[in-house]
C-alpha positions as CSV (number, residue, x, y, z in Angstrom):
1,M,0.0,0.0,0.0
2,D,1.6,3.3,-1.0
3,E,1.9,6.1,1.6
4,G,-0.5,8.4,-0.3
5,K,-3.4,6.0,0.0
6,K,-2.4,5.2,3.6
7,N,-2.7,8.9,4.6
8,A,-5.7,9.7,2.4
9,A,-8.6,11.6,3.8
10,W,-11.3,9.3,5.1
11,S,-14.1,8.5,2.6
12,D,-17.8,8.6,3.4
13,F,-17.8,4.8,3.4
14,E,-15.0,4.8,6.0
15,N,-16.7,7.4,8.1
16,D,-20.1,5.7,8.0
17,L,-18.4,2.4,9.0
18,V,-16.5,3.8,12.0
19,V,-19.6,5.8,13.2
20,A,-21.8,2.7,13.1
21,D,-19.1,0.7,14.9
22,Y,-18.7,3.4,17.6
23,F,-22.5,3.5,18.3
24,D,-22.5,-0.3,18.4
25,M,-19.8,-0.3,21.1
26,L,-21.6,2.5,23.0
27,T,-24.8,0.5,22.9
28,K,-23.0,-2.6,24.2
29,H,-21.3,-0.6,26.9
30,R,-24.6,0.9,28.2
31,A,-26.2,-2.6,28.1
32,G,-23.3,-4.1,30.1
33,I,-22.4,-6.4,27.1
34,P,-18.6,-7.1,27.1
35,F,-16.6,-6.3,23.9
36,V,-13.0,-5.8,22.9
37,K,-12.2,-2.5,21.3
38,L,-9.2,-3.9,19.5
39,H,-11.3,-6.6,17.8
40,H,-13.7,-3.9,16.6
41,A,-10.8,-1.9,15.2
42,R,-9.2,-4.9,13.4
43,K,-12.6,-5.7,11.8
44,L,-12.9,-2.1,10.6
45,I,-9.4,-2.3,9.1
46,E,-10.3,-5.5,7.2
47,Q,-13.5,-4.0,5.8
48,V,-11.8,-0.8,4.7
49,E,-9.0,-2.6,3.0
50,A,-11.4,-4.9,1.2
51,V,-13.5,-2.1,-0.2
52,E,-11.4,1.0,-0.3
53,H,-8.0,-0.6,-0.7
54,V,-6.7,1.7,2.0
55,T,-4.7,0.7,5.0
56,R,-5.7,2.3,8.3
57,S,-3.8,1.7,11.6
58,V,-5.4,1.0,14.9
59,G,-4.1,4.4,16.1
60,S,-5.9,6.2,13.3
61,I,-9.2,4.5,14.1
62,D,-8.8,5.4,17.8
63,R,-8.2,9.0,16.8
64,K,-11.4,8.9,14.7
65,R,-13.3,7.5,17.6
66,M,-12.0,10.4,19.7
67,N,-13.3,12.7,17.0
68,I,-16.7,11.1,17.3
69,S,-16.6,11.7,21.0
70,A,-15.9,15.3,20.4
71,V,-19.0,15.7,18.2
72,L,-21.2,13.8,20.8
73,E,-20.0,16.1,23.5
74,E,-21.1,19.1,21.4
75,L,-24.5,17.3,21.2
76,G,-24.6,17.0,24.9
77,E,-24.4,13.2,24.6
78,Q,-22.5,10.6,26.5
79,W,-19.3,9.4,24.7
80,L,-17.5,6.1,24.9
81,R,-15.1,6.0,27.8
82,G,-11.5,5.5,26.8
83,Y,-11.9,7.9,23.8
84,P,-11.8,11.4,25.2
85,P,-13.0,14.1,22.8
86,F,-10.4,15.3,20.3
87,G,-11.8,18.1,18.1
88,N,-9.5,18.2,15.1
89,Y,-11.8,16.3,12.7
90,Q,-13.1,16.4,9.1
91,H,-16.4,18.1,8.5
92,S,-17.4,14.9,6.6
93,L,-17.4,13.1,9.9
94,V,-20.3,15.4,11.1
95,D,-22.2,14.4,7.9
96,A,-21.6,10.7,8.7
97,I,-23.0,11.1,12.3
98,D,-26.0,13.0,10.9
99,R,-26.7,10.2,8.3
100,Y,-26.4,7.6,11.0
101,T,-28.7,9.3,13.5
102,A,-31.2,10.1,10.8
103,A,-31.4,6.4,9.6
104,T,-31.4,4.8,13.1
105,T,-34.5,5.1,15.3
106,S,-33.1,3.2,18.3
107,I,-29.9,5.0,19.3
108,T,-29.1,4.6,22.9
109,S,-27.0,7.7,23.1
110,I,-29.3,10.1,21.3
111,D,-32.4,10.9,23.3
112,P,-31.7,8.3,26.0
113,A,-34.4,5.9,26.9
114,L,-36.5,6.7,30.0
115,E,-35.4,3.6,31.8
116,D,-31.8,5.0,32.0
117,A,-32.3,5.9,35.7
118,P,-29.5,5.8,38.2
119,Q,-31.2,3.2,40.3
120,E,-30.2,-0.3,41.6
121,G,-32.8,-2.5,43.2
122,G,-35.0,0.5,43.8
123,I,-32.3,2.3,45.8
124,I,-31.1,5.6,44.4
125,L,-27.3,5.5,43.8
126,P,-25.1,8.1,45.5
127,L,-24.9,11.6,44.1
128,T,-21.4,13.2,43.9
129,I,-21.5,17.0,44.4
130,V,-18.4,19.0,43.6
131,D,-17.7,22.2,45.5
132,V,-17.2,24.3,42.5
133,P,-18.3,23.9,38.9
134,P,-15.9,22.0,36.6
135,I,-13.4,24.3,34.9
136,L,-14.3,24.0,31.2
137,P,-11.8,25.1,28.5
138,A,-13.0,27.7,26.1
139,Q,-14.6,26.1,23.1
140,P,-13.8,27.4,19.6
141,K,-16.9,28.3,17.5
142,A,-18.3,25.2,15.9
143,A,-18.3,24.8,12.2
144,A,-21.5,25.5,10.4
145,K,-22.3,21.8,9.8
146,L,-21.8,21.0,13.5
147,Q,-24.0,24.0,14.5
148,R,-26.8,22.7,12.3
149,L,-26.5,19.2,13.8
150,V,-26.6,20.7,17.3
151,R,-29.7,22.7,16.5
152,K,-31.3,19.6,15.0
153,F,-30.9,17.6,18.2
154,D,-31.0,20.5,20.6
155,P,-29.8,18.9,23.8
156,A,-31.5,21.4,26.1
157,A,-34.9,20.7,24.5
158,R,-34.2,17.0,24.6
159,D,-33.6,17.0,28.3
160,A,-36.6,19.3,28.9
161,R,-38.9,16.8,27.0
162,N,-37.6,13.9,29.1
163,R,-39.9,14.4,32.1
164,K,-38.9,11.2,33.8
165,L,-35.2,12.4,33.7
166,G,-36.2,15.6,35.4
167,Y,-38.3,13.8,37.9
168,L,-35.5,11.4,38.8
169,G,-33.0,14.2,39.1
170,E,-35.2,16.1,41.6
171,E,-35.8,12.9,43.5
172,V,-32.1,12.3,43.9
173,V,-31.5,15.8,45.2
174,F,-34.5,15.6,47.5
175,H,-33.0,12.5,49.2
176,H,-29.5,14.0,49.1
177,E,-30.6,17.1,51.0
178,R,-32.4,15.0,53.7
179,E,-29.4,12.7,54.1
180,N,-27.0,15.6,54.5
181,L,-29.2,17.2,57.2
182,Q,-29.5,13.9,59.0
183,A,-25.7,13.4,58.9
184,A,-25.3,16.9,60.3
185,G,-27.5,16.0,63.3
186,R,-30.5,18.0,62.0
187,S,-33.2,15.3,61.7
188,D,-35.7,18.0,62.6
189,L,-34.9,20.0,59.5
190,A,-34.5,16.8,57.4
191,R,-38.2,16.1,58.1
192,K,-39.1,19.5,56.8
193,V,-37.4,19.2,53.4
194,Q,-40.1,19.6,50.7
195,W,-40.3,18.4,47.1
196,T,-42.0,21.6,46.1
197,S,-42.5,20.9,42.4
198,Q,-44.3,17.7,43.2
199,E,-46.4,19.1,46.1
200,L,-47.2,22.6,44.8
201,G,-46.4,22.5,41.0
202,D,-43.8,24.0,38.8
203,G,-44.6,27.6,39.3
204,A,-42.6,28.3,42.5
205,G,-39.3,29.1,40.7
206,Y,-37.5,26.2,42.4
207,D,-38.0,22.4,42.9
208,I,-36.7,21.5,46.4
209,F,-37.2,23.4,49.7
210,S,-34.4,22.6,52.0
211,F,-32.1,24.0,54.7
212,T,-28.5,24.4,55.7
213,A,-27.4,22.9,58.9
214,D,-27.8,26.2,60.7
215,G,-31.5,26.5,59.5
216,S,-31.1,28.9,56.6
217,E,-33.3,28.1,53.6
218,R,-32.1,26.5,50.5
219,L,-34.4,26.8,47.4
220,I,-33.0,24.5,44.8
221,E,-33.8,24.4,41.1
222,V,-32.6,21.1,39.6
223,K,-31.4,20.7,36.0
224,T,-30.5,17.2,34.9
225,T,-28.8,15.7,31.9
226,N,-27.4,12.3,30.9
227,G,-24.8,14.2,29.0
228,P,-21.5,15.9,30.2
229,A,-21.2,18.9,32.5
230,R,-21.1,21.4,29.6
231,T,-24.5,20.3,28.1
232,P,-26.7,23.4,27.8
233,F,-30.1,23.6,29.5
234,F,-33.2,25.7,29.7
235,L,-33.7,28.3,32.4
236,S,-37.2,29.8,32.5
237,E,-37.7,33.6,33.0
238,N,-39.6,32.8,36.2
239,E,-36.6,30.8,37.5
240,R,-34.2,33.6,36.6
241,L,-36.3,36.3,38.2
242,F,-36.8,34.2,41.3
243,S,-33.0,33.8,41.6
244,E,-32.8,37.6,41.7
245,E,-35.5,37.9,44.3
246,R,-34.0,35.3,46.6
247,P,-30.2,35.4,45.9
248,D,-29.6,34.4,49.6
249,A,-31.4,31.1,49.3
250,F,-31.7,30.2,45.6
251,R,-29.3,27.5,44.3
252,L,-29.2,26.0,40.8
253,M,-28.2,22.3,41.1
254,R,-26.8,21.0,37.8
255,L,-26.7,17.2,37.5
256,F,-24.8,15.6,34.7
257,D,-23.7,12.1,33.7
258,F,-26.9,11.1,35.4
259,S,-27.5,7.6,34.0
260,S,-23.9,6.5,34.4
261,S,-22.3,8.3,37.4
262,P,-24.7,10.9,38.9
263,S,-22.6,14.1,39.6
264,G,-23.5,17.7,40.1
265,F,-22.5,21.2,41.2
266,E,-24.3,24.2,42.6
267,L,-24.5,27.7,41.1
268,R,-25.4,30.8,43.2
269,P,-26.9,34.1,42.0
270,P,-26.1,36.2,40.1
271,L,-26.3,33.4,37.6
272,E,-24.9,35.6,34.8
273,E,-21.5,35.3,36.5
274,S,-21.3,31.6,35.7
275,L,-23.8,31.0,32.9
276,S,-24.1,32.4,29.4
277,L,-27.8,33.2,29.1
278,K,-29.3,33.5,25.6
279,P,-33.0,34.2,24.9
280,T,-34.5,31.4,22.8
281,V,-38.3,32.0,23.1
282,Y,-40.3,35.1,22.6
283,R,-43.8,35.8,23.9
284,A,-45.8,37.1,20.9
285,A,-49.1,38.9,20.6
286,L,-50.9,41.0,18.0
287,S,-50.0,44.6,18.4
């Protein structure tokens, strides 16, 4: 095989092949089905050589898998562990992911199934809360093709539609708050923790009514995603205004990696200091 063909740009056939194989491994991983990544890579190499007459190394396939992880992170989706996002990829790879997701109706990563709850035998798994939000590197502006794909899947809208995901996130925080107060010797306050959104509805501007160990109020709005920490989310105008009315008590609890390893961090008002807020919906009326 000459060096020119060995280093040639990846064709649509190759990109489609490696994308389908990546999602196959991701599906197996989420289902707990064992697989060997190297075996998958060798099979891809054989298929490419047979059809395209191009030799790809295992290393080049691994880099392509990291490229796919980078696109999935932009989509607010879980990526395959062991292949951290690497963003230097061909625009044609975005097209391949778009083709795959358009043709596949049962993708475990895109729009995760409702049964992906962090539960085991009916017992909610522990929630890991970090003291400060993860420090996220500045992201270069995405190429036009990737921006269109992100708009197509809209991870914030996807998570907002997944009402069970939101319910489970609130449930985890509700129990987490009670357990923290009990551990602090404040069982009296733990009994008073209220799941406000379930008891009074969604209009309060927060989901959980809780306390600090000294008795100060904690009014917690919970935002949950199965994706990574940088996945965007919706914040209603009512929630934003309430955070300004009660900056002493309001806390925004962001939960991420929820179906695999529930983690979270808190944000305090003013929210504009830690969030980039962009208007996405307008209230319209005839003038």
